[in-house]
LUMKOLDO-879087 format. One record per residue (C-alpha): y, z, x; residue in one letter; residue number from 1. Coordinates in Angstrom, 3 decimals. Last residue first. Layout:
// residues N
north:Y | up:Z | east:X | res:a | n:NUM
...
// end
This chain:
// residues 333
north:187.452 | up:63.859 | east:17.938 | res:v | n:333
north:188.126 | up:61.386 | east:20.734 | res:g | n:332
north:184.867 | up:62.050 | east:22.547 | res:k | n:331
north:186.714 | up:63.840 | east:25.351 | res:h | n:330
north:188.507 | up:65.919 | east:22.708 | res:y | n:329
north:185.145 | up:66.856 | east:21.208 | res:g | n:328
north:183.914 | up:68.020 | east:24.609 | res:v | n:327
north:186.988 | up:70.279 | east:24.844 | res:v | n:326
north:186.266 | up:71.719 | east:21.379 | res:r | n:325
north:182.583 | up:72.154 | east:22.217 | res:e | n:324
north:183.543 | up:74.194 | east:25.275 | res:v | n:323
north:185.796 | up:76.365 | east:23.099 | res:e | n:322
north:183.094 | up:76.949 | east:20.482 | res:n | n:321
north:180.446 | up:77.813 | east:23.051 | res:k | n:320
north:182.276 | up:80.376 | east:25.163 | res:s | n:319
north:181.801 | up:79.361 | east:28.790 | res:g | n:318
north:181.596 | up:76.116 | east:30.716 | res:l | n:317
north:183.562 | up:73.017 | east:31.720 | res:i | n:316
north:182.509 | up:71.568 | east:35.073 | res:v | n:315
north:183.279 | up:68.152 | east:36.599 | res:p | n:314
north:180.564 | up:67.023 | east:39.018 | res:v | n:313
north:179.998 | up:66.806 | east:42.764 | res:r | n:312
north:176.821 | up:65.577 | east:44.463 | res:q | n:311
north:175.940 | up:67.450 | east:47.648 | res:h | n:310
north:172.170 | up:67.060 | east:47.597 | res:l | n:309
north:172.355 | up:63.576 | east:46.129 | res:g | n:308
north:171.648 | up:61.585 | east:42.971 | res:t | n:307
north:170.992 | up:64.448 | east:40.564 | res:p | n:306
north:169.893 | up:63.497 | east:37.039 | res:q | n:305
north:172.293 | up:65.243 | east:34.666 | res:l | n:304
north:170.628 | up:67.088 | east:31.783 | res:e | n:303
north:171.759 | up:70.578 | east:32.851 | res:m | n:302
north:175.393 | up:69.434 | east:32.925 | res:i | n:301
north:175.464 | up:68.404 | east:29.262 | res:r | n:300
north:177.473 | up:65.197 | east:29.229 | res:e | n:299
north:181.011 | up:64.078 | east:28.371 | res:r | n:298
north:183.271 | up:66.987 | east:29.201 | res:g | n:297
north:181.162 | up:67.752 | east:32.258 | res:t | n:296
north:179.391 | up:70.256 | east:30.050 | res:s | n:295
north:178.259 | up:73.858 | east:29.772 | res:s | n:294
north:177.711 | up:76.024 | east:26.695 | res:a | n:293
north:177.410 | up:79.740 | east:26.021 | res:g | n:292
north:174.619 | up:81.778 | east:24.461 | res:g | n:291
north:173.716 | up:83.858 | east:27.520 | res:a | n:290
north:170.919 | up:81.436 | east:28.441 | res:q | n:289
north:173.490 | up:78.643 | east:28.355 | res:e | n:288
north:175.754 | up:80.490 | east:30.790 | res:v | n:287
north:172.945 | up:81.291 | east:33.231 | res:i | n:286
north:171.567 | up:77.744 | east:33.243 | res:f | n:285
north:175.092 | up:76.329 | east:33.592 | res:s | n:284
north:175.752 | up:78.624 | east:36.558 | res:m | n:283
north:172.591 | up:77.418 | east:38.291 | res:p | n:282
north:173.358 | up:73.744 | east:37.598 | res:n | n:281
north:177.087 | up:73.745 | east:38.417 | res:a | n:280
north:177.042 | up:75.725 | east:41.666 | res:e | n:279
north:174.482 | up:74.717 | east:44.293 | res:y | n:278
north:172.895 | up:71.573 | east:42.866 | res:m | n:277
north:175.845 | up:70.118 | east:40.952 | res:l | n:276
north:178.515 | up:70.855 | east:43.545 | res:r | n:275
north:181.991 | up:71.688 | east:42.280 | res:l | n:274
north:185.106 | up:69.570 | east:42.823 | res:k | n:273
north:184.561 | up:66.584 | east:40.575 | res:g | n:272
north:183.636 | up:62.900 | east:40.528 | res:a | n:271
north:185.245 | up:62.483 | east:43.943 | res:k | n:270
north:186.582 | up:59.059 | east:44.958 | res:t | n:269
north:189.465 | up:59.486 | east:42.480 | res:p | n:268
north:191.040 | up:62.175 | east:44.704 | res:d | n:267
north:193.884 | up:63.804 | east:42.771 | res:k | n:266
north:192.791 | up:61.814 | east:39.732 | res:n | n:265
north:191.056 | up:64.710 | east:37.998 | res:d | n:264
north:187.608 | up:65.599 | east:36.707 | res:f | n:263
north:187.495 | up:69.090 | east:35.297 | res:p | n:262
north:187.200 | up:72.515 | east:36.927 | res:y | n:261
north:187.240 | up:74.476 | east:33.704 | res:m | n:260
north:186.176 | up:78.013 | east:32.861 | res:f | n:259
north:186.159 | up:79.194 | east:29.239 | res:i | n:258
north:186.228 | up:82.805 | east:28.114 | res:g | n:257
north:183.953 | up:85.622 | east:27.038 | res:g | n:256
north:183.956 | up:89.345 | east:27.823 | res:r | n:255
north:181.286 | up:90.146 | east:30.421 | res:t | n:254
north:179.600 | up:86.780 | east:30.809 | res:l | n:253
north:183.022 | up:85.124 | east:31.043 | res:i | n:252
north:184.158 | up:87.611 | east:33.691 | res:r | n:251
north:180.994 | up:86.943 | east:35.666 | res:h | n:250
north:181.596 | up:83.203 | east:35.429 | res:v | n:249
north:185.076 | up:83.506 | east:36.966 | res:e | n:248
north:183.971 | up:85.915 | east:39.708 | res:a | n:247
north:181.066 | up:83.671 | east:40.694 | res:v | n:246
north:183.290 | up:80.588 | east:40.562 | res:m | n:245
north:185.818 | up:82.069 | east:42.989 | res:s | n:244
north:189.267 | up:80.491 | east:42.703 | res:a | n:243
north:190.454 | up:83.579 | east:40.745 | res:v | n:242
north:192.275 | up:81.888 | east:37.852 | res:w | n:241
north:192.994 | up:83.455 | east:34.450 | res:r | n:240
north:195.104 | up:82.293 | east:31.514 | res:m | n:239
north:195.620 | up:84.350 | east:28.361 | res:n | n:238
north:195.670 | up:82.674 | east:24.961 | res:f | n:237
north:197.797 | up:83.293 | east:21.875 | res:n | n:236
north:196.751 | up:82.205 | east:18.413 | res:k | n:235
north:197.934 | up:79.598 | east:15.904 | res:e | n:234
north:195.755 | up:76.817 | east:17.346 | res:r | n:233
north:198.304 | up:74.215 | east:16.239 | res:g | n:232
north:201.092 | up:75.678 | east:18.293 | res:g | n:231
north:203.561 | up:78.576 | east:18.039 | res:d | n:230
north:200.761 | up:81.130 | east:18.147 | res:k | n:229
north:199.726 | up:79.907 | east:21.592 | res:g | n:228
north:201.642 | up:76.953 | east:23.005 | res:k | n:227
north:199.811 | up:77.369 | east:26.333 | res:m | n:226
north:196.397 | up:77.090 | east:24.688 | res:c | n:225
north:197.361 | up:73.875 | east:22.912 | res:e | n:224
north:198.723 | up:72.390 | east:26.142 | res:d | n:223
north:195.461 | up:73.353 | east:27.875 | res:v | n:222
north:193.365 | up:71.444 | east:25.337 | res:y | n:221
north:195.581 | up:68.364 | east:25.300 | res:r | n:220
north:195.786 | up:68.111 | east:29.079 | res:q | n:219
north:191.998 | up:68.445 | east:29.231 | res:v | n:218
north:191.551 | up:65.562 | east:26.779 | res:p | n:217
north:194.286 | up:63.515 | east:28.555 | res:k | n:216
north:192.645 | up:63.436 | east:32.000 | res:e | n:215
north:193.967 | up:65.811 | east:34.624 | res:w | n:214
north:196.045 | up:64.862 | east:37.691 | res:y | n:213
north:199.392 | up:66.346 | east:36.623 | res:r | n:212
north:197.690 | up:69.651 | east:35.815 | res:q | n:211
north:196.270 | up:70.178 | east:39.303 | res:n | n:210
north:198.444 | up:73.235 | east:40.025 | res:s | n:209
north:197.138 | up:74.708 | east:36.770 | res:m | n:208
north:193.800 | up:75.641 | east:38.347 | res:n | n:207
north:191.809 | up:76.540 | east:35.233 | res:i | n:206
north:190.569 | up:79.664 | east:33.494 | res:a | n:205
north:190.862 | up:80.160 | east:29.735 | res:f | n:204
north:191.014 | up:83.316 | east:27.665 | res:e | n:203
north:191.320 | up:83.724 | east:23.880 | res:a | n:202
north:187.616 | up:83.399 | east:23.152 | res:t | n:201
north:185.048 | up:82.370 | east:20.571 | res:d | n:200
north:181.265 | up:82.094 | east:20.860 | res:e | n:199
north:181.001 | up:85.478 | east:22.588 | res:p | n:198
north:178.885 | up:85.319 | east:25.775 | res:i | n:197
north:175.767 | up:87.494 | east:25.811 | res:t | n:196
north:174.242 | up:89.649 | east:28.554 | res:m | n:195
north:170.799 | up:90.896 | east:27.566 | res:n | n:194
north:170.782 | up:94.009 | east:29.738 | res:p | n:193
north:173.829 | up:94.937 | east:31.864 | res:h | n:192
north:173.036 | up:97.999 | east:33.988 | res:t | n:191
north:169.543 | up:97.268 | east:35.301 | res:l | n:190
north:169.267 | up:98.793 | east:38.778 | res:f | n:189
north:169.581 | up:97.116 | east:42.196 | res:f | n:188
north:168.185 | up:99.200 | east:45.045 | res:e | n:187
north:169.477 | up:100.641 | east:48.325 | res:g | n:186
north:169.332 | up:104.236 | east:47.095 | res:v | n:185
north:172.799 | up:105.217 | east:48.318 | res:d | n:184
north:174.222 | up:101.725 | east:47.781 | res:r | n:183
north:173.150 | up:101.632 | east:44.147 | res:d | n:182
north:173.392 | up:97.886 | east:43.551 | res:l | n:181
north:174.109 | up:96.846 | east:39.970 | res:t | n:180
north:171.788 | up:94.641 | east:37.899 | res:f | n:179
north:172.685 | up:92.103 | east:35.219 | res:g | n:178
north:170.334 | up:90.422 | east:32.757 | res:n | n:177
north:170.408 | up:86.982 | east:31.168 | res:v | n:176
north:168.040 | up:85.621 | east:28.541 | res:g | n:175
north:164.492 | up:84.332 | east:28.788 | res:h | n:174
north:164.879 | up:81.197 | east:30.903 | res:g | n:173
north:164.409 | up:82.830 | east:34.294 | res:s | n:172
north:167.884 | up:84.315 | east:34.306 | res:t | n:171
north:169.566 | up:86.533 | east:36.875 | res:i | n:170
north:172.784 | up:88.453 | east:37.494 | res:v | n:169
north:172.997 | up:90.485 | east:40.685 | res:m | n:168
north:175.809 | up:92.978 | east:41.164 | res:m | n:167
north:177.664 | up:94.551 | east:44.078 | res:t | n:166
north:180.378 | up:96.850 | east:42.760 | res:n | n:165
north:184.064 | up:96.727 | east:43.705 | res:p | n:164
north:183.261 | up:93.064 | east:44.429 | res:g | n:163
north:180.348 | up:91.161 | east:45.940 | res:y | n:162
north:178.798 | up:89.247 | east:43.055 | res:l | n:161
north:175.216 | up:88.080 | east:43.479 | res:a | n:160
north:174.142 | up:85.025 | east:41.548 | res:y | n:159
north:171.201 | up:83.768 | east:39.614 | res:g | n:158
north:168.994 | up:80.905 | east:38.621 | res:a | n:157
north:165.307 | up:80.682 | east:37.802 | res:c | n:156
north:162.647 | up:78.086 | east:37.132 | res:v | n:155
north:165.134 | up:75.222 | east:37.024 | res:q | n:154
north:163.768 | up:72.005 | east:35.509 | res:k | n:153
north:166.513 | up:71.756 | east:32.864 | res:t | n:152
north:168.973 | up:71.550 | east:35.744 | res:g | n:151
north:167.805 | up:68.039 | east:36.547 | res:p | n:150
north:165.542 | up:67.536 | east:39.579 | res:q | n:149
north:166.545 | up:65.712 | east:42.765 | res:m | n:148
north:165.169 | up:68.396 | east:45.099 | res:f | n:147
north:162.074 | up:66.320 | east:45.866 | res:d | n:146
north:164.317 | up:63.456 | east:46.995 | res:a | n:145
north:165.775 | up:65.668 | east:49.739 | res:a | n:144
north:162.364 | up:65.654 | east:51.386 | res:t | n:143
north:159.425 | up:67.991 | east:50.908 | res:p | n:142
north:156.517 | up:68.161 | east:53.358 | res:n | n:141
north:153.518 | up:69.442 | east:51.403 | res:t | n:140
north:154.056 | up:67.548 | east:48.156 | res:v | n:139
north:150.927 | up:67.575 | east:45.970 | res:g | n:138
north:152.721 | up:68.950 | east:42.927 | res:e | n:137
north:156.490 | up:68.630 | east:43.073 | res:p | n:136
north:158.109 | up:71.776 | east:44.534 | res:c | n:135
north:159.168 | up:73.963 | east:41.653 | res:r | n:134
north:162.864 | up:74.781 | east:41.461 | res:l | n:133
north:164.857 | up:77.969 | east:42.157 | res:i | n:132
north:168.657 | up:78.052 | east:41.956 | res:s | n:131
north:170.972 | up:80.312 | east:43.950 | res:f | n:130
north:174.588 | up:81.505 | east:43.977 | res:i | n:129
north:176.046 | up:84.050 | east:46.429 | res:t | n:128
north:179.350 | up:85.781 | east:45.759 | res:g | n:127
north:183.037 | up:86.400 | east:46.396 | res:v | n:126
north:185.455 | up:88.982 | east:45.006 | res:s | n:125
north:188.960 | up:89.022 | east:46.491 | res:i | n:124
north:189.625 | up:90.842 | east:49.782 | res:n | n:123
north:192.385 | up:88.563 | east:51.116 | res:v | n:122
north:190.349 | up:87.180 | east:54.030 | res:d | n:121
north:187.369 | up:86.503 | east:51.763 | res:i | n:120
north:189.246 | up:84.355 | east:49.270 | res:n | n:119
north:188.446 | up:80.983 | east:50.877 | res:s | n:118
north:184.831 | up:82.191 | east:50.732 | res:s | n:117
north:184.710 | up:81.622 | east:46.986 | res:g | n:116
north:180.950 | up:81.074 | east:46.996 | res:d | n:115
north:179.219 | up:82.561 | east:50.015 | res:l | n:114
north:175.587 | up:81.537 | east:50.520 | res:p | n:113
north:175.652 | up:78.592 | east:48.108 | res:d | n:112
north:171.990 | up:78.067 | east:47.382 | res:f | n:111
north:169.184 | up:75.648 | east:46.601 | res:t | n:110
north:165.586 | up:76.838 | east:46.506 | res:i | n:109
north:162.270 | up:75.010 | east:46.455 | res:l | n:108
north:159.001 | up:76.571 | east:45.320 | res:y | n:107
north:155.277 | up:76.073 | east:45.881 | res:k | n:106
north:154.855 | up:77.864 | east:49.184 | res:g | n:105
north:154.594 | up:77.003 | east:52.858 | res:k | n:104
north:153.106 | up:79.241 | east:55.547 | res:p | n:103
north:155.274 | up:79.943 | east:58.611 | res:y | n:102
north:154.922 | up:78.615 | east:62.181 | res:k | n:101
north:155.596 | up:75.076 | east:60.932 | res:a | n:100
north:159.201 | up:75.937 | east:60.056 | res:p | n:99
north:160.114 | up:75.716 | east:56.337 | res:i | n:98
north:162.141 | up:72.554 | east:55.822 | res:p | n:97
north:165.932 | up:73.006 | east:55.640 | res:y | n:96
north:167.432 | up:70.200 | east:53.577 | res:i | n:95
north:170.253 | up:68.070 | east:54.913 | res:d | n:94
north:173.955 | up:68.438 | east:55.722 | res:d | n:93
north:174.018 | up:72.239 | east:55.621 | res:m | n:92
north:176.648 | up:74.625 | east:54.171 | res:e | n:91
north:175.880 | up:73.916 | east:50.506 | res:e | n:90
north:172.329 | up:74.917 | east:51.305 | res:s | n:89
north:168.957 | up:73.318 | east:50.623 | res:a | n:88
north:165.642 | up:75.096 | east:51.146 | res:m | n:87
north:162.053 | up:73.991 | east:51.692 | res:a | n:86
north:158.405 | up:74.725 | east:50.805 | res:a | n:85
north:159.080 | up:78.293 | east:49.719 | res:l | n:84
north:156.876 | up:81.296 | east:48.894 | res:h | n:83
north:155.168 | up:81.648 | east:52.285 | res:g | n:82
north:157.035 | up:84.739 | east:53.463 | res:s | n:81
north:158.905 | up:83.477 | east:56.533 | res:w | n:80
north:161.750 | up:81.228 | east:55.383 | res:e | n:79
north:163.464 | up:83.466 | east:52.813 | res:n | n:78
north:165.266 | up:86.261 | east:54.674 | res:a | n:77
north:166.009 | up:84.047 | east:57.683 | res:k | n:76
north:167.551 | up:81.339 | east:55.506 | res:i | n:75
north:169.764 | up:83.706 | east:53.530 | res:f | n:74
north:171.013 | up:85.483 | east:56.657 | res:v | n:73
north:171.756 | up:82.161 | east:58.382 | res:e | n:72
north:173.873 | up:80.977 | east:55.463 | res:n | n:71
north:175.586 | up:84.374 | east:55.390 | res:t | n:70
north:176.640 | up:84.068 | east:59.034 | res:i | n:69
north:177.891 | up:80.486 | east:58.737 | res:i | n:68
north:179.967 | up:81.078 | east:55.617 | res:d | n:67
north:181.038 | up:84.450 | east:57.085 | res:l | n:66
north:182.807 | up:82.726 | east:59.963 | res:k | n:65
north:184.713 | up:80.661 | east:57.421 | res:k | n:64
north:183.991 | up:76.971 | east:57.235 | res:q | n:63
north:186.760 | up:74.432 | east:56.698 | res:t | n:62
north:185.693 | up:72.003 | east:53.995 | res:e | n:61
north:184.670 | up:68.440 | east:54.825 | res:g | n:60
north:181.889 | up:68.562 | east:52.226 | res:q | n:59
north:179.270 | up:68.490 | east:55.011 | res:v | n:58
north:180.682 | up:71.713 | east:56.443 | res:n | n:57
north:183.683 | up:71.948 | east:58.760 | res:e | n:56
north:184.203 | up:73.954 | east:61.950 | res:s | n:55
north:186.793 | up:76.311 | east:63.464 | res:g | n:54
north:184.944 | up:79.423 | east:62.272 | res:a | n:53
north:187.922 | up:80.467 | east:60.176 | res:s | n:52
north:188.740 | up:84.090 | east:59.436 | res:g | n:51
north:186.718 | up:87.263 | east:58.963 | res:l | n:50
north:183.828 | up:88.191 | east:61.251 | res:v | n:49
north:185.472 | up:90.927 | east:63.337 | res:g | n:48
north:183.027 | up:93.788 | east:62.804 | res:i | n:47
north:185.382 | up:96.021 | east:60.829 | res:l | n:46
north:187.002 | up:93.186 | east:58.879 | res:a | n:45
north:183.660 | up:91.879 | east:57.664 | res:g | n:44
north:181.970 | up:95.214 | east:56.918 | res:k | n:43
north:181.771 | up:94.748 | east:53.151 | res:n | n:42
north:180.957 | up:91.051 | east:53.486 | res:v | n:41
north:178.198 | up:91.826 | east:55.999 | res:d | n:40
north:176.727 | up:94.579 | east:53.814 | res:h | n:39
north:176.775 | up:92.410 | east:50.697 | res:a | n:38
north:175.150 | up:89.629 | east:52.737 | res:i | n:37
north:172.353 | up:92.003 | east:53.728 | res:q | n:36
north:171.781 | up:93.058 | east:50.128 | res:k | n:35
north:171.897 | up:89.404 | east:49.042 | res:c | n:34
north:169.208 | up:88.439 | east:51.540 | res:a | n:33
north:166.934 | up:91.271 | east:50.421 | res:s | n:32
north:167.351 | up:90.213 | east:46.794 | res:i | n:31
north:166.418 | up:86.637 | east:47.699 | res:v | n:30
north:163.286 | up:87.921 | east:49.450 | res:d | n:29
north:162.303 | up:89.965 | east:46.379 | res:s | n:28
north:162.941 | up:86.902 | east:44.245 | res:l | n:27
north:160.415 | up:84.994 | east:46.336 | res:l | n:26
north:157.824 | up:87.747 | east:46.026 | res:g | n:25
north:158.193 | up:87.806 | east:42.254 | res:t | n:24
north:157.773 | up:84.028 | east:42.151 | res:f | n:23
north:154.658 | up:84.219 | east:44.309 | res:d | n:22
north:153.176 | up:87.038 | east:42.194 | res:g | n:21
north:150.274 | up:84.905 | east:41.018 | res:t | n:20
north:151.138 | up:84.580 | east:37.324 | res:a | n:19
north:148.204 | up:83.089 | east:35.412 | res:g | n:18
north:149.495 | up:84.107 | east:32.002 | res:p | n:17
north:153.127 | up:85.328 | east:32.121 | res:i | n:16
north:153.724 | up:88.655 | east:30.357 | res:h | n:15
north:152.851 | up:90.705 | east:33.439 | res:r | n:14
north:155.520 | up:88.832 | east:35.408 | res:q | n:13
north:158.260 | up:90.335 | east:33.235 | res:e | n:12
north:157.118 | up:93.819 | east:34.227 | res:e | n:11
north:157.144 | up:92.782 | east:37.897 | res:i | n:10
north:160.663 | up:91.364 | east:37.577 | res:i | n:9
north:162.033 | up:94.504 | east:35.919 | res:f | n:8
north:160.401 | up:96.750 | east:38.511 | res:q | n:7
north:161.974 | up:94.671 | east:41.291 | res:i | n:6
north:165.378 | up:94.842 | east:39.600 | res:l | n:5
north:165.112 | up:98.606 | east:39.244 | res:s | n:4
north:164.752 | up:99.975 | east:35.756 | res:k | n:3
north:167.389 | up:102.439 | east:34.621 | res:s | n:2
north:167.104 | up:106.163 | east:35.394 | res:m | n:1
// end
């Protein structure tokens, strides 16, 4: 039988001098949260938790009932064990400090409890995204400022994908590995070791309904893809769009591709659609560790200095050569 996710983490821990087990314990809590969320998503229609909650999150987006439920599940699974000093969620205005009744740890975590939740009512894959950071040394009561760390400072990033199978994909800076949940056993097992993104691809994912708002470099790239063999690229491309970042990135990790949610002029007050802390940074860490690339079109996402918990950025990530082509177009190459 394949290694369980917990076994895999413990074996990795043995190679780290001075490891205390805190990180392993934290990941165990995250795994527990994702198992519970997988159950809630699976049972959503049966227990009456699909549909809108009638409220908005800090981004002004309509919250689904499961957005609120899964946010609470993630918090409750991670607040008690003494591994975290604070949490930050896409669904909450401010950080969530660990309650005084629990011990505090040396890590911070940011998370999107249910990415792609607009798809939940139509039974399309959704997921949970998380990013683990170190709490600055000497800080006992973290503030939002302590979360303002570039993506290069991430200790670990991962996501859970709730689809036909429930999977967890994780990196701690030493490659990317995927684990599938055996529902009968209740454990994740290693099924996709050393996931690698091909450098070249013939698939691109973008929301074409925004085409008229894109900048010229993105227009140029997509036009070339659409012309296929009849254009300058001299090969045909397939277009994909799921509107669930977890599902899009998982496809890229599995068979290559490029995902783009670029800057557009639809709402010039927003630098992008996706959140740096909860989506762009963790997914960029995973993609880069799998041999891909990630950029805003002008800057490497992982090198951006965050300016706010809910900061938005353009995202272009996936197969390295295609991302570099789009970046080159932004630079006028």
